[in-house]
Every structure is written in structure tokens, then in C-alpha cells.
PDB file with SEQRES, HELIX, SHEET and CRYST1 records, atoms N, CA, C and O in Angstrom:
SEQRES   1 A   71  UNK UNK UNK UNK UNK UNK UNK UNK UNK UNK UNK UNK UNK          
SEQRES   2 A   71  UNK UNK UNK UNK UNK UNK UNK UNK UNK UNK UNK UNK UNK          
SEQRES   3 A   71  UNK UNK UNK UNK UNK UNK UNK UNK UNK UNK UNK UNK UNK          
SEQRES   4 A   71  UNK UNK UNK UNK UNK UNK UNK UNK UNK UNK UNK UNK UNK          
SEQRES   5 A   71  UNK UNK UNK UNK UNK UNK UNK UNK UNK UNK UNK UNK UNK          
SEQRES   6 A   71  UNK UNK UNK UNK UNK UNK                                      
HELIX    1 AA1 UNK A   22  UNK A   24  5                                   3    
HELIX    2 AA2 UNK A   34  UNK A   55  1                                  22    
SHEET    1 AA1 3 UNK A   8  UNK A  11  0                                        
SHEET    2 AA1 3 UNK A  17  UNK A  20 -1                                        
SHEET    3 AA1 3 UNK A  28  UNK A  31 -1                                        
CRYST1    1.000    1.000    1.000  90.00  90.00  90.00 P 1           1          
ATOM      1  N   UNK A   1     -21.687  -4.842   7.102  1.00  0.00           N  
ATOM      2  CA  UNK A   1     -20.903  -3.633   7.206  1.00  0.00           C  
ATOM      3  C   UNK A   1     -20.043  -3.524   5.932  1.00  0.00           C  
ATOM      4  O   UNK A   1     -19.355  -4.469   5.543  1.00  0.00           O  
ATOM      5  N   UNK A   2     -20.103  -2.382   5.322  1.00  0.00           N  
ATOM      6  CA  UNK A   2     -19.280  -2.119   4.142  1.00  0.00           C  
ATOM      7  C   UNK A   2     -18.257  -1.057   4.483  1.00  0.00           C  
ATOM      8  O   UNK A   2     -18.577  -0.052   5.118  1.00  0.00           O  
ATOM      9  N   UNK A   3     -17.051  -1.279   4.067  1.00  0.00           N  
ATOM     10  CA  UNK A   3     -15.968  -0.327   4.246  1.00  0.00           C  
ATOM     11  C   UNK A   3     -15.229  -0.182   2.903  1.00  0.00           C  
ATOM     12  O   UNK A   3     -15.124  -1.128   2.122  1.00  0.00           O  
ATOM     13  N   UNK A   4     -14.734   1.012   2.674  1.00  0.00           N  
ATOM     14  CA  UNK A   4     -13.943   1.285   1.470  1.00  0.00           C  
ATOM     15  C   UNK A   4     -12.602   1.850   1.960  1.00  0.00           C  
ATOM     16  O   UNK A   4     -12.566   2.776   2.770  1.00  0.00           O  
ATOM     17  N   UNK A   5     -11.508   1.281   1.458  1.00  0.00           N  
ATOM     18  CA  UNK A   5     -10.197   1.744   1.881  1.00  0.00           C  
ATOM     19  C   UNK A   5      -9.331   2.052   0.672  1.00  0.00           C  
ATOM     20  O   UNK A   5      -9.394   1.369  -0.351  1.00  0.00           O  
ATOM     21  N   UNK A   6      -8.551   3.055   0.805  1.00  0.00           N  
ATOM     22  CA  UNK A   6      -7.564   3.442  -0.226  1.00  0.00           C  
ATOM     23  C   UNK A   6      -6.497   2.342  -0.228  1.00  0.00           C  
ATOM     24  O   UNK A   6      -6.146   1.821   0.831  1.00  0.00           O  
ATOM     25  N   UNK A   7      -5.992   1.997  -1.378  1.00  0.00           N  
ATOM     26  CA  UNK A   7      -4.918   1.013  -1.480  1.00  0.00           C  
ATOM     27  C   UNK A   7      -3.726   1.634  -2.218  1.00  0.00           C  
ATOM     28  O   UNK A   7      -3.892   2.536  -3.039  1.00  0.00           O  
ATOM     29  N   UNK A   8      -2.530   1.138  -1.912  1.00  0.00           N  
ATOM     30  CA  UNK A   8      -1.349   1.554  -2.606  1.00  0.00           C  
ATOM     31  C   UNK A   8      -0.832   0.326  -3.327  1.00  0.00           C  
ATOM     32  O   UNK A   8      -0.470  -0.671  -2.701  1.00  0.00           O  
ATOM     33  N   UNK A   9      -0.799   0.404  -4.648  1.00  0.00           N  
ATOM     34  CA  UNK A   9      -0.396  -0.699  -5.490  1.00  0.00           C  
ATOM     35  C   UNK A   9       0.976  -0.353  -6.118  1.00  0.00           C  
ATOM     36  O   UNK A   9       1.149   0.702  -6.728  1.00  0.00           O  
ATOM     37  N   UNK A  10       1.935  -1.274  -5.948  1.00  0.00           N  
ATOM     38  CA  UNK A  10       3.251  -1.085  -6.551  1.00  0.00           C  
ATOM     39  C   UNK A  10       3.675  -2.401  -7.217  1.00  0.00           C  
ATOM     40  O   UNK A  10       3.190  -3.477  -6.866  1.00  0.00           O  
ATOM     41  N   UNK A  11       4.574  -2.289  -8.165  1.00  0.00           N  
ATOM     42  CA  UNK A  11       5.111  -3.488  -8.838  1.00  0.00           C  
ATOM     43  C   UNK A  11       6.637  -3.389  -8.786  1.00  0.00           C  
ATOM     44  O   UNK A  11       7.206  -2.306  -8.922  1.00  0.00           O  
ATOM     45  N   UNK A  12       7.280  -4.522  -8.588  1.00  0.00           N  
ATOM     46  CA  UNK A  12       8.751  -4.508  -8.610  1.00  0.00           C  
ATOM     47  C   UNK A  12       9.282  -4.938  -9.972  1.00  0.00           C  
ATOM     48  O   UNK A  12       8.510  -5.248 -10.880  1.00  0.00           O  
ATOM     49  N   UNK A  13      10.579  -4.954 -10.102  1.00  0.00           N  
ATOM     50  CA  UNK A  13      11.186  -5.270 -11.416  1.00  0.00           C  
ATOM     51  C   UNK A  13      11.018  -6.745 -11.792  1.00  0.00           C  
ATOM     52  O   UNK A  13      11.214  -7.111 -12.951  1.00  0.00           O  
ATOM     53  N   UNK A  14      10.663  -7.581 -10.839  1.00  0.00           N  
ATOM     54  CA  UNK A  14      10.466  -8.989 -11.098  1.00  0.00           C  
ATOM     55  C   UNK A  14       9.026  -9.335 -11.421  1.00  0.00           C  
ATOM     56  O   UNK A  14       8.700 -10.499 -11.653  1.00  0.00           O  
ATOM     57  N   UNK A  15       8.158  -8.324 -11.438  1.00  0.00           N  
ATOM     58  CA  UNK A  15       6.764  -8.550 -11.804  1.00  0.00           C  
ATOM     59  C   UNK A  15       5.816  -8.767 -10.637  1.00  0.00           C  
ATOM     60  O   UNK A  15       4.614  -8.933 -10.847  1.00  0.00           O  
ATOM     61  N   UNK A  16       6.339  -8.770  -9.387  1.00  0.00           N  
ATOM     62  CA  UNK A  16       5.435  -8.923  -8.232  1.00  0.00           C  
ATOM     63  C   UNK A  16       4.676  -7.646  -7.991  1.00  0.00           C  
ATOM     64  O   UNK A  16       5.254  -6.561  -8.038  1.00  0.00           O  
ATOM     65  N   UNK A  17       3.398  -7.756  -7.736  1.00  0.00           N  
ATOM     66  CA  UNK A  17       2.527  -6.621  -7.424  1.00  0.00           C  
ATOM     67  C   UNK A  17       2.214  -6.675  -5.934  1.00  0.00           C  
ATOM     68  O   UNK A  17       1.782  -7.699  -5.404  1.00  0.00           O  
ATOM     69  N   UNK A  18       2.441  -5.552  -5.280  1.00  0.00           N  
ATOM     70  CA  UNK A  18       2.162  -5.455  -3.834  1.00  0.00           C  
ATOM     71  C   UNK A  18       1.048  -4.469  -3.597  1.00  0.00           C  
ATOM     72  O   UNK A  18       0.949  -3.439  -4.263  1.00  0.00           O  
ATOM     73  N   UNK A  19       0.192  -4.811  -2.612  1.00  0.00           N  
ATOM     74  CA  UNK A  19      -0.903  -3.945  -2.225  1.00  0.00           C  
ATOM     75  C   UNK A  19      -0.789  -3.706  -0.716  1.00  0.00           C  
ATOM     76  O   UNK A  19      -0.708  -4.641   0.081  1.00  0.00           O  
ATOM     77  N   UNK A  20      -0.788  -2.408  -0.353  1.00  0.00           N  
ATOM     78  CA  UNK A  20      -0.845  -1.995   1.060  1.00  0.00           C  
ATOM     79  C   UNK A  20      -2.083  -1.202   1.266  1.00  0.00           C  
ATOM     80  O   UNK A  20      -2.554  -0.517   0.358  1.00  0.00           O  
ATOM     81  N   UNK A  21      -2.629  -1.286   2.477  1.00  0.00           N  
ATOM     82  CA  UNK A  21      -3.860  -0.596   2.846  1.00  0.00           C  
ATOM     83  C   UNK A  21      -3.512   0.318   4.033  1.00  0.00           C  
ATOM     84  O   UNK A  21      -3.443  -0.161   5.165  1.00  0.00           O  
ATOM     85  N   UNK A  22      -3.293   1.612   3.803  1.00  0.00           N  
ATOM     86  CA  UNK A  22      -2.845   2.485   4.870  1.00  0.00           C  
ATOM     87  C   UNK A  22      -3.761   2.512   6.105  1.00  0.00           C  
ATOM     88  O   UNK A  22      -3.253   2.626   7.220  1.00  0.00           O  
ATOM     89  N   UNK A  23      -5.065   2.414   5.953  1.00  0.00           N  
ATOM     90  CA  UNK A  23      -5.982   2.417   7.066  1.00  0.00           C  
ATOM     91  C   UNK A  23      -5.930   1.117   7.863  1.00  0.00           C  
ATOM     92  O   UNK A  23      -6.331   1.081   9.027  1.00  0.00           O  
ATOM     93  N   UNK A  24      -5.447   0.070   7.248  1.00  0.00           N  
ATOM     94  CA  UNK A  24      -5.346  -1.248   7.905  1.00  0.00           C  
ATOM     95  C   UNK A  24      -3.919  -1.733   7.667  1.00  0.00           C  
ATOM     96  O   UNK A  24      -3.696  -2.618   6.840  1.00  0.00           O  
ATOM     97  N   UNK A  25      -2.949  -1.160   8.387  1.00  0.00           N  
ATOM     98  CA  UNK A  25      -1.539  -1.462   8.100  1.00  0.00           C  
ATOM     99  C   UNK A  25      -1.141  -2.916   8.329  1.00  0.00           C  
ATOM    100  O   UNK A  25      -0.132  -3.379   7.798  1.00  0.00           O  
ATOM    101  N   UNK A  26      -1.923  -3.625   9.109  1.00  0.00           N  
ATOM    102  CA  UNK A  26      -1.644  -5.047   9.340  1.00  0.00           C  
ATOM    103  C   UNK A  26      -1.904  -5.913   8.097  1.00  0.00           C  
ATOM    104  O   UNK A  26      -1.422  -7.042   8.009  1.00  0.00           O  
ATOM    105  N   UNK A  27      -2.661  -5.379   7.151  1.00  0.00           N  
ATOM    106  CA  UNK A  27      -3.044  -6.122   5.959  1.00  0.00           C  
ATOM    107  C   UNK A  27      -2.263  -5.694   4.741  1.00  0.00           C  
ATOM    108  O   UNK A  27      -2.179  -4.503   4.442  1.00  0.00           O  
ATOM    109  N   UNK A  28      -1.692  -6.649   4.033  1.00  0.00           N  
ATOM    110  CA  UNK A  28      -1.027  -6.413   2.790  1.00  0.00           C  
ATOM    111  C   UNK A  28      -1.023  -7.705   1.977  1.00  0.00           C  
ATOM    112  O   UNK A  28      -1.264  -8.784   2.519  1.00  0.00           O  
ATOM    113  N   UNK A  29      -0.752  -7.597   0.685  1.00  0.00           N  
ATOM    114  CA  UNK A  29      -0.777  -8.801  -0.170  1.00  0.00           C  
ATOM    115  C   UNK A  29       0.190  -8.626  -1.320  1.00  0.00           C  
ATOM    116  O   UNK A  29       0.537  -7.501  -1.682  1.00  0.00           O  
ATOM    117  N   UNK A  30       0.616  -9.711  -1.882  1.00  0.00           N  
ATOM    118  CA  UNK A  30       1.445  -9.745  -3.064  1.00  0.00           C  
ATOM    119  C   UNK A  30       0.979 -10.849  -4.025  1.00  0.00           C  
ATOM    120  O   UNK A  30       0.494 -11.896  -3.595  1.00  0.00           O  
ATOM    121  N   UNK A  31       1.127 -10.604  -5.280  1.00  0.00           N  
ATOM    122  CA  UNK A  31       0.808 -11.606  -6.284  1.00  0.00           C  
ATOM    123  C   UNK A  31       1.517 -11.274  -7.591  1.00  0.00           C  
ATOM    124  O   UNK A  31       2.251 -10.289  -7.660  1.00  0.00           O  
ATOM    125  N   UNK A  32       1.306 -12.089  -8.634  1.00  0.00           N  
ATOM    126  CA  UNK A  32       1.937 -11.853  -9.911  1.00  0.00           C  
ATOM    127  C   UNK A  32       1.149 -10.902 -10.789  1.00  0.00           C  
ATOM    128  O   UNK A  32       1.696 -10.352 -11.745  1.00  0.00           O  
ATOM    129  N   UNK A  33      -0.151 -10.691 -10.479  1.00  0.00           N  
ATOM    130  CA  UNK A  33      -0.961  -9.759 -11.253  1.00  0.00           C  
ATOM    131  C   UNK A  33      -1.652  -8.778 -10.317  1.00  0.00           C  
ATOM    132  O   UNK A  33      -1.854  -9.064  -9.137  1.00  0.00           O  
ATOM    133  N   UNK A  34      -2.008  -7.622 -10.856  1.00  0.00           N  
ATOM    134  CA  UNK A  34      -2.727  -6.599 -10.104  1.00  0.00           C  
ATOM    135  C   UNK A  34      -4.047  -7.153  -9.605  1.00  0.00           C  
ATOM    136  O   UNK A  34      -4.407  -6.939  -8.448  1.00  0.00           O  
ATOM    137  N   UNK A  35      -4.759  -7.846 -10.437  1.00  0.00           N  
ATOM    138  CA  UNK A  35      -6.079  -8.378 -10.067  1.00  0.00           C  
ATOM    139  C   UNK A  35      -5.945  -9.359  -8.902  1.00  0.00           C  
ATOM    140  O   UNK A  35      -6.721  -9.296  -7.948  1.00  0.00           O  
ATOM    141  N   UNK A  36      -4.979 -10.255  -8.971  1.00  0.00           N  
ATOM    142  CA  UNK A  36      -4.780 -11.222  -7.908  1.00  0.00           C  
ATOM    143  C   UNK A  36      -4.391 -10.546  -6.601  1.00  0.00           C  
ATOM    144  O   UNK A  36      -4.893 -10.890  -5.532  1.00  0.00           O  
ATOM    145  N   UNK A  37      -3.473  -9.563  -6.710  1.00  0.00           N  
ATOM    146  CA  UNK A  37      -3.010  -8.878  -5.522  1.00  0.00           C  
ATOM    147  C   UNK A  37      -4.156  -8.152  -4.839  1.00  0.00           C  
ATOM    148  O   UNK A  37      -4.261  -8.178  -3.613  1.00  0.00           O  
ATOM    149  N   UNK A  38      -5.016  -7.505  -5.615  1.00  0.00           N  
ATOM    150  CA  UNK A  38      -6.182  -6.797  -5.056  1.00  0.00           C  
ATOM    151  C   UNK A  38      -7.162  -7.783  -4.431  1.00  0.00           C  
ATOM    152  O   UNK A  38      -7.728  -7.509  -3.372  1.00  0.00           O  
ATOM    153  N   UNK A  39      -7.365  -8.916  -5.072  1.00  0.00           N  
ATOM    154  CA  UNK A  39      -8.257  -9.937  -4.519  1.00  0.00           C  
ATOM    155  C   UNK A  39      -7.694 -10.487  -3.205  1.00  0.00           C  
ATOM    156  O   UNK A  39      -8.417 -10.635  -2.220  1.00  0.00           O  
ATOM    157  N   UNK A  40      -6.406 -10.784  -3.209  1.00  0.00           N  
ATOM    158  CA  UNK A  40      -5.778 -11.291  -1.962  1.00  0.00           C  
ATOM    159  C   UNK A  40      -5.868 -10.252  -0.876  1.00  0.00           C  
ATOM    160  O   UNK A  40      -6.158 -10.587   0.272  1.00  0.00           O  
ATOM    161  N   UNK A  41      -5.627  -8.991  -1.207  1.00  0.00           N  
ATOM    162  CA  UNK A  41      -5.680  -7.906  -0.204  1.00  0.00           C  
ATOM    163  C   UNK A  41      -7.098  -7.811   0.367  1.00  0.00           C  
ATOM    164  O   UNK A  41      -7.265  -7.659   1.577  1.00  0.00           O  
ATOM    165  N   UNK A  42      -8.109  -7.899  -0.483  1.00  0.00           N  
ATOM    166  CA  UNK A  42      -9.500  -7.810  -0.020  1.00  0.00           C  
ATOM    167  C   UNK A  42      -9.800  -8.955   0.965  1.00  0.00           C  
ATOM    168  O   UNK A  42     -10.481  -8.761   1.972  1.00  0.00           O  
ATOM    169  N   UNK A  43      -9.275 -10.151   0.649  1.00  0.00           N  
ATOM    170  CA  UNK A  43      -9.508 -11.308   1.549  1.00  0.00           C  
ATOM    171  C   UNK A  43      -8.806 -11.099   2.889  1.00  0.00           C  
ATOM    172  O   UNK A  43      -9.364 -11.400   3.944  1.00  0.00           O  
ATOM    173  N   UNK A  44      -7.587 -10.583   2.839  1.00  0.00           N  
ATOM    174  CA  UNK A  44      -6.846 -10.325   4.075  1.00  0.00           C  
ATOM    175  C   UNK A  44      -7.542  -9.284   4.936  1.00  0.00           C  
ATOM    176  O   UNK A  44      -7.673  -9.463   6.147  1.00  0.00           O  
ATOM    177  N   UNK A  45      -7.988  -8.200   4.318  1.00  0.00           N  
ATOM    178  CA  UNK A  45      -8.696  -7.135   5.038  1.00  0.00           C  
ATOM    179  C   UNK A  45      -9.978  -7.675   5.639  1.00  0.00           C  
ATOM    180  O   UNK A  45     -10.285  -7.432   6.806  1.00  0.00           O  
ATOM    181  N   UNK A  46     -10.720  -8.407   4.830  1.00  0.00           N  
ATOM    182  CA  UNK A  46     -11.986  -9.004   5.332  1.00  0.00           C  
ATOM    183  C   UNK A  46     -11.773  -9.860   6.536  1.00  0.00           C  
ATOM    184  O   UNK A  46     -12.512  -9.759   7.516  1.00  0.00           O  
ATOM    185  N   UNK A  47     -10.747 -10.725   6.479  1.00  0.00           N  
ATOM    186  CA  UNK A  47     -10.431 -11.599   7.613  1.00  0.00           C  
ATOM    187  C   UNK A  47     -10.007 -10.799   8.826  1.00  0.00           C  
ATOM    188  O   UNK A  47     -10.445 -11.080   9.942  1.00  0.00           O  
ATOM    189  N   UNK A  48      -9.160  -9.804   8.620  1.00  0.00           N  
ATOM    190  CA  UNK A  48      -8.706  -8.991   9.715  1.00  0.00           C  
ATOM    191  C   UNK A  48      -9.853  -8.252  10.384  1.00  0.00           C  
ATOM    192  O   UNK A  48      -9.943  -8.224  11.612  1.00  0.00           O  
ATOM    193  N   UNK A  49     -10.732  -7.653   9.581  1.00  0.00           N  
ATOM    194  CA  UNK A  49     -11.849  -6.920  10.149  1.00  0.00           C  
ATOM    195  C   UNK A  49     -12.809  -7.822  10.920  1.00  0.00           C  
ATOM    196  O   UNK A  49     -13.356  -7.429  11.950  1.00  0.00           O  
ATOM    197  N   UNK A  50     -13.006  -9.034  10.408  1.00  0.00           N  
ATOM    198  CA  UNK A  50     -13.862  -9.994  11.146  1.00  0.00           C  
ATOM    199  C   UNK A  50     -13.230 -10.352  12.488  1.00  0.00           C  
ATOM    200  O   UNK A  50     -13.933 -10.499  13.488  1.00  0.00           O  
ATOM    201  N   UNK A  51     -11.912 -10.491  12.512  1.00  0.00           N  
ATOM    202  CA  UNK A  51     -11.208 -10.763  13.726  1.00  0.00           C  
ATOM    203  C   UNK A  51     -11.346  -9.606  14.721  1.00  0.00           C  
ATOM    204  O   UNK A  51     -11.580  -9.814  15.911  1.00  0.00           O  
ATOM    205  N   UNK A  52     -11.195  -8.392  14.205  1.00  0.00           N  
ATOM    206  CA  UNK A  52     -11.341  -7.212  15.073  1.00  0.00           C  
ATOM    207  C   UNK A  52     -12.761  -7.187  15.660  1.00  0.00           C  
ATOM    208  O   UNK A  52     -12.937  -6.985  16.862  1.00  0.00           O  
ATOM    209  N   UNK A  53     -13.758  -7.392  14.811  1.00  0.00           N  
ATOM    210  CA  UNK A  53     -15.146  -7.315  15.252  1.00  0.00           C  
ATOM    211  C   UNK A  53     -15.409  -8.401  16.315  1.00  0.00           C  
ATOM    212  O   UNK A  53     -16.087  -8.155  17.312  1.00  0.00           O  
ATOM    213  N   UNK A  54     -14.865  -9.592  16.084  1.00  0.00           N  
ATOM    214  CA  UNK A  54     -15.104 -10.697  17.053  1.00  0.00           C  
ATOM    215  C   UNK A  54     -14.480 -10.392  18.417  1.00  0.00           C  
ATOM    216  O   UNK A  54     -14.982 -10.850  19.444  1.00  0.00           O  
ATOM    217  N   UNK A  55     -13.392  -9.625  18.433  1.00  0.00           N  
ATOM    218  CA  UNK A  55     -12.724  -9.319  19.693  1.00  0.00           C  
ATOM    219  C   UNK A  55     -13.258  -8.029  20.307  1.00  0.00           C  
ATOM    220  O   UNK A  55     -12.831  -7.641  21.394  1.00  0.00           O  
ATOM    221  N   UNK A  56     -14.172  -7.371  19.634  1.00  0.00           N  
ATOM    222  CA  UNK A  56     -14.739  -6.126  20.156  1.00  0.00           C  
ATOM    223  C   UNK A  56     -13.883  -4.910  19.884  1.00  0.00           C  
ATOM    224  O   UNK A  56     -14.168  -3.823  20.387  1.00  0.00           O  
ATOM    225  N   UNK A  57     -12.841  -5.076  19.097  1.00  0.00           N  
ATOM    226  CA  UNK A  57     -11.953  -3.948  18.762  1.00  0.00           C  
ATOM    227  C   UNK A  57     -12.631  -3.018  17.741  1.00  0.00           C  
ATOM    228  O   UNK A  57     -13.574  -3.415  17.057  1.00  0.00           O  
ATOM    229  N   UNK A  58     -12.143  -1.800  17.655  1.00  0.00           N  
ATOM    230  CA  UNK A  58     -12.706  -0.827  16.742  1.00  0.00           C  
ATOM    231  C   UNK A  58     -12.291  -1.177  15.298  1.00  0.00           C  
ATOM    232  O   UNK A  58     -11.147  -1.544  15.031  1.00  0.00           O  
ATOM    233  N   UNK A  59     -13.241  -1.052  14.404  1.00  0.00           N  
ATOM    234  CA  UNK A  59     -13.012  -1.298  12.970  1.00  0.00           C  
ATOM    235  C   UNK A  59     -12.649   0.035  12.320  1.00  0.00           C  
ATOM    236  O   UNK A  59     -13.371   1.013  12.514  1.00  0.00           O  
ATOM    237  N   UNK A  60     -11.563   0.111  11.559  1.00  0.00           N  
ATOM    238  CA  UNK A  60     -11.175   1.389  10.928  1.00  0.00           C  
ATOM    239  C   UNK A  60     -12.308   1.868  10.031  1.00  0.00           C  
ATOM    240  O   UNK A  60     -12.928   1.084   9.312  1.00  0.00           O  
ATOM    241  N   UNK A  61     -12.563   3.172  10.089  1.00  0.00           N  
ATOM    242  CA  UNK A  61     -13.607   3.791   9.250  1.00  0.00           C  
ATOM    243  C   UNK A  61     -13.141   3.787   7.803  1.00  0.00           C  
ATOM    244  O   UNK A  61     -11.941   3.745   7.532  1.00  0.00           O  
ATOM    245  N   UNK A  62     -14.088   3.832   6.877  1.00  0.00           N  
ATOM    246  CA  UNK A  62     -13.760   4.006   5.485  1.00  0.00           C  
ATOM    247  C   UNK A  62     -12.923   5.259   5.313  1.00  0.00           C  
ATOM    248  O   UNK A  62     -13.149   6.253   6.004  1.00  0.00           O  
ATOM    249  N   UNK A  63     -11.956   5.228   4.396  1.00  0.00           N  
ATOM    250  CA  UNK A  63     -11.161   6.424   4.220  1.00  0.00           C  
ATOM    251  C   UNK A  63     -11.273   7.027   2.804  1.00  0.00           C  
ATOM    252  O   UNK A  63     -10.527   7.938   2.443  1.00  0.00           O  
ATOM    253  N   UNK A  64     -12.224   6.495   2.013  1.00  0.00           N  
ATOM    254  CA  UNK A  64     -12.503   7.115   0.712  1.00  0.00           C  
ATOM    255  C   UNK A  64     -13.984   7.009   0.414  1.00  0.00           C  
ATOM    256  O   UNK A  64     -14.688   6.180   0.990  1.00  0.00           O  
ATOM    257  N   UNK A  65     -14.439   7.833  -0.467  1.00  0.00           N  
ATOM    258  CA  UNK A  65     -15.764   7.750  -1.017  1.00  0.00           C  
ATOM    259  C   UNK A  65     -15.614   7.245  -2.449  1.00  0.00           C  
ATOM    260  O   UNK A  65     -14.625   7.559  -3.111  1.00  0.00           O  
ATOM    261  N   UNK A  66     -16.557   6.486  -2.923  1.00  0.00           N  
ATOM    262  CA  UNK A  66     -16.457   5.959  -4.273  1.00  0.00           C  
ATOM    263  C   UNK A  66     -17.830   5.698  -4.813  1.00  0.00           C  
ATOM    264  O   UNK A  66     -18.781   5.462  -4.068  1.00  0.00           O  
ATOM    265  N   UNK A  67     -17.920   5.744  -6.126  1.00  0.00           N  
ATOM    266  CA  UNK A  67     -19.139   5.307  -6.783  1.00  0.00           C  
ATOM    267  C   UNK A  67     -18.762   4.173  -7.726  1.00  0.00           C  
ATOM    268  O   UNK A  67     -17.655   4.173  -8.265  1.00  0.00           O  
ATOM    269  N   UNK A  68     -19.625   3.236  -7.933  1.00  0.00           N  
ATOM    270  CA  UNK A  68     -19.416   2.088  -8.793  1.00  0.00           C  
ATOM    271  C   UNK A  68     -20.485   2.105  -9.850  1.00  0.00           C  
ATOM    272  O   UNK A  68     -21.672   2.144  -9.527  1.00  0.00           O  
ATOM    273  N   UNK A  69     -20.095   2.077 -11.102  1.00  0.00           N  
ATOM    274  CA  UNK A  69     -21.043   2.184 -12.197  1.00  0.00           C  
ATOM    275  C   UNK A  69     -20.824   0.991 -13.160  1.00  0.00           C  
ATOM    276  O   UNK A  69     -19.708   0.734 -13.611  1.00  0.00           O  
ATOM    277  N   UNK A  70     -21.910   0.286 -13.451  1.00  0.00           N  
ATOM    278  CA  UNK A  70     -21.883  -0.757 -14.489  1.00  0.00           C  
ATOM    279  C   UNK A  70     -22.366  -0.125 -15.792  1.00  0.00           C  
ATOM    280  O   UNK A  70     -23.374   0.581 -15.811  1.00  0.00           O  
ATOM    281  N   UNK A  71     -21.644  -0.381 -16.872  1.00  0.00           N  
ATOM    282  CA  UNK A  71     -22.057   0.164 -18.149  1.00  0.00           C  
ATOM    283  C   UNK A  71     -22.289  -1.007 -19.075  1.00  0.00           C  
ATOM    284  O   UNK A  71     -22.651  -0.814 -20.235  1.00  0.00           O  
TER     285      UNK A  71                                                      
END                                                                             
């Protein structure tokens, strides 16, 4: 199952980068770099969705469309 979710990325004055996922409000992550924060957020969302699926709960639908292009 593939899902795509919009993320909100913010940085504070101390350099911490936060990622929130509006469609999955239980999941969020922080790190010192944008790349790390996005990676951590993806891991948290993945774990949360697996937990939902295992319990028979509804998995949030994708909330964005995207294309990925390698050049």
C-alpha cells in the first residue's frame, strides 16, 4: 500500500526542524536537518500505519497527488 501525505516543515531559531503530517496528526518528528526530520517522519508514519492496519483501523487516504522524476 502506498500513501502520499502533505507535510508541514518548520525550523526554529535553534536549528531544529519539525515535520507534522496533517492527515496523520499522531505522527510528527524533529531533527537537526530537513532530510533527517523527513526521514524520521516517514518512519513514524510507516510504523503508525502498520499499527492501524494490524488493529483493523482505517488508514488515512492520501491527501496529495505527486509525480516523481529522476533526471
